[in-house]
C-alpha positions in Angstrom: 165.9 87.2 85.2 165.1 86.8 81.5 162.3 88.6 79.8 160.0 85.5 79.5 160.2 84.7 83.2 159.5 88.3 84.1 156.4 88.3 81.9 155.2 85.0 83.4 155.7 86.4 86.9 153.8 89.6 86.1 150.9 87.5 84.7 150.8 85.4 87.9 150.9 88.4 90.1 148.2 90.1 88.1 146.0 86.9 88.3 146.3 86.8 92.1 145.3 90.5 92.3 142.3 90.0 90.0 141.2 86.9 92.0 141.6 88.7 95.3 139.4 91.6 94.1 136.8 89.1 92.6 136.5 87.2 95.9 135.3 90.3 97.8 131.7 89.4 98.3 129.4 92.1 96.9 127.0 92.0 99.8 129.8 92.9 102.2 131.0 95.7 100.0 127.5 97.0 99.5 126.7 96.7 103.2 129.7 98.9 104.0 128.8 101.5 101.4 125.2 101.5 102.7 126.3 102.0 106.3 128.8 104.7 105.3 126.2 106.7 103.5 123.7 106.9 106.4 121.7 103.9 105.2 120.3 101.0 107.1 121.4 97.6 105.8 118.8 94.8 106.0 121.0 91.7 105.9 118.3 89.0 105.4 116.9 90.7 102.3 120.1 92.4 100.9 118.5 95.8 101.0 119.7 99.2 102.0 117.1 101.6 103.3 117.4 105.4 103.1 120.1 105.9 100.5 119.7 108.0 97.4 118.5 106.7 94.1 121.8 107.8 92.5 123.9 105.8 94.9 121.6 102.8 94.5 122.0 102.9 90.7 125.7 103.3 91.0 125.7 100.0 93.1 123.6 98.3 90.4 120.7 98.0 92.8 117.0 98.3 92.2 115.6 101.5 93.7 112.1 101.7 95.3 111.1 105.2 96.2 108.2 104.2 98.5 108.5 100.7 99.9 106.2 99.5 102.7 107.6 99.7 106.2 105.9 96.3 106.7 107.2 94.7 103.5 108.8 91.8 105.3 106.3 91.3 108.1 104.9 87.7 108.2 102.0 88.8 110.5 99.3 90.1 108.2 97.0 90.9 111.1 99.0 93.8 112.4 98.2 97.3 111.3 100.9 98.6 109.1 101.7 102.3 109.1 101.3 104.1 105.8 105.0 105.0 105.8 107.3 105.1 102.8 110.7 103.6 103.1 113.1 104.4 100.3 115.2 101.4 99.6 117.7 99.8 97.3 117.4 96.0 96.7 120.2 93.7 95.5 119.9 90.2 94.2 
């Protein structure tokens, strides 16, 4: 195989690898990291509860030290406990 064909083949293989990595959906990767670090993944809101601020920032999330336990409740008539939930949000 001549040098030019080898270079073209290497470029094609590299492109396939890059595209494969890019198609991994961030929420799935983030969900796995959340769950593997004793976090609780909230699928509907792309949030990970109970992980460290450091891990959240490494994942490019937005850390909230004291989120409301009732932050997603649609029923405003219920009594919400005054409980902090540390969470990391992803857009």
